[in-house]
VOVEXZA-477244 format. One record per atom (N, C-alpha, C): x negated, z negated, y. Coordinates in steps of 0.1 Angstrom, whole numbers, padded with zeros to 4 digits, always signed. Last residue first. Example, Ala and Ser with C-alpha at 12.3 -4.5 7.8 and 13.67 -1.06 7.14 Angstrom:
BEGIN
-0128-0071-0022-0137-0071-0011-0129-0079+0000-0132-0078-0057-0123-0078-0045-0132-0078-0033
This chain:
BEGIN
+0008+0085+0057+0022+0078+0059+0029+0079+0072-0018+0095+0067-0006+0109+0061+0008+0097+0060-0034+0076+0069-0029+0080+0079-0019+0090+0078-0039+0064+0045-0030+0058+0052-0024+0066+0062-0044+0090+0021-0046+0082+0029-0037+0076+0038-0032+0106+0002-0041+0094-0005-0040+0084+0005-0027+0131+0012-0019+0119+0012-0020+0112+0005-0049+0143+0036-0045+0138+0025-0037+0126+0025-0027+0158+0065-0039+0148+0061-0037+0147+0045-0019+0186+0085-0017+0177+0072-0029+0169+0069-0021+0201+0107-0027+0190+0107-0023+0178+0100+0005+0221+0094-0007+0222+0104-0007+0205+0109+0014+0221+0059+0018+0217+0075+0006+0219+0083+0006+0220+0035+0005+0231+0043+0006+0232+0056+0017+0200+0022+0007+0202+0022+0000+0209+0032+0049+0206+0023+0039+0194+0033+0025+0194+0031+0051+0225+0006+0050+0227+0019+0044+0218+0025+0055+0216-0022+0046+0216-0019+0042+0219-0002+0081+0227-0026+0078+0212-0032+0065+0210-0025+0093+0253-0027+0089+0246-0014+0085+0233-0014+0099+0268-0047+0111+0258-0044+0106+0254-0031+0072+0279-0053+0083+0289-0049+0095+0282-0043+0062+0256-0061+0056+0263-0048+0067+0272-0043+0075+0251-0087+0076+0242-0074+0071+0245-0063+0065+0274-0101+0079+0272-0098+0082+0264-0085+0039+0268-0104+0043+0280-0098+0058+0279-0092+0042+0242-0120+0036+0243-0108+0041+0258-0098+0054+0256-0142+0062+0244-0135+0054+0243-0120+0033+0272-0149+0046+0280-0146+0053+0270-0140+0014+0254-0157+0014+0265-0149+0023+0270-0140+0024+0242-0176+0023+0234-0165+0022+0242-0151+0026+0261-0199+0037+0256-0193+0038+0245-0180+0000+0271-0199+0010+0280-0193+0020+0271-0189-0023+0243-0192-0012+0250-0201-0009+0260-0193-0055+0242-0176-0043+0240-0178-0036+0247-0186-0087+0240-0164-0076+0245-0172-0066+0237-0172-0113+0248-0141-0105+0240-0142-0092+0247-0154-0147+0254-0138-0137+0261-0141-0125+0246-0144-0177+0265-0122-0167+0251-0126-0153+0258-0124-0188+0288-0122-0191+0279-0133-0185+0270-0136-0180+0299-0093-0176+0303-0107-0179+0297-0120-0178+0290-0065-0185+0279-0073-0177+0286-0090-0166+0307-0047-0178+0302-0044-0187+0291-0055-0142+0308-0058-0154+0323-0061-0166+0319-0057-0132+0285-0083-0133+0292-0067-0145+0302-0068-0106+0290-0109-0116+0286-0103-0121+0288-0091-0089+0281-0138-0089+0283-0121-0102+0280-0119-0071+0294-0168-0079+0287-0161-0083+0292-0146-0048+0285-0191-0045+0290-0179-0059+0285-0171-0042+0288-0227-0048+0280-0215-0048+0290-0202-0030+0294-0249-0022+0288-0239-0028+0281-0226-0045+0324-0258-0041+0313-0264-0030+0308-0252-0072+0335-0236-0063+0338-0247-0057+0323-0252-0050+0331-0207-0053+0336-0222-0069+0336-0224-0055+0341-0175-0046+0338-0184-0052+0340-0197-0071+0330-0146-0071+0338-0157-0063+0331-0165-0076+0331-0107-0070+0325-0121-0071+0336-0129-0093+0320-0082-0091+0330-0090-0082+0322-0103-0095+0314-0047-0089+0309-0059-0088+0322-0071-0119+0321-0025-0106+0322-0028-0106+0314-0043-0134+0321+0008-0137+0314-0007-0120+0317-0009-0144+0356+0005-0137+0342+0005-0141+0329+0014-0161+0375+0006-0164+0366-0005-0153+0355-0007-0146+0403+0020-0156+0394+0021-0153+0386+0007-0109+0408+0032-0126+0411+0030-0135+0401+0029-0079+0416+0024-0090+0406+0023-0101+0411+0022-0054+0429+0021-0066+0432+0029-0075+0424+0032-0038+0414+0005-0047+0425-0001-0053+0432+0008-0051+0378+0000-0044+0388+0004-0048+0402+0003-0060+0365-0030-0062+0367-0015-0055+0379-0012-0069+0351-0064-0056+0348-0054-0060+0353-0038-0081+0376-0082-0083+0369-0072-0071+0366-0065-0082+0371-0118-0075+0377-0109-0076+0368-0096-0101+0382-0147-0103+0368-0135-0090+0378-0124-0097+0380-0178-0097+0388-0168-0092+0379-0156-0118+0366-0205-0107+0369-0197-0108+0375-0187-0141+0362-0221-0132+0370-0226-0118+0372-0218-0157+0343-0209-0160+0353-0208-0151+0367-0213-0147+0316-0210-0145+0325-0198-0151+0337-0198-0153+0298-0232-0139+0308-0230-0138+0318-0218-0173+0281-0218-0173+0292-0228-0164+0302-0232-0174+0275-0188-0166+0274-0196-0166+0286-0206-0208+0265-0174-0194+0278-0174-0187+0270-0188-0216+0238-0159-0216+0242-0169-0205+0253-0171
């Protein structure tokens, strides 16, 4: 079910400027209020929400390299024993 608050927001696609095609990409929308919404282009009716404060903390962590281990070549799910 689509988030009823998504009709009044502007979605921004997180894709390289020269990217062509439908993705899959993540899209983000800010506001109204304190909410930040995220969705995948392939499933626009499924929307995840968080607060601006949590989003800003996450973005600062990305910039600081706190999540680089998730992007390593051959990285596995950190919840599985193989990743330990």
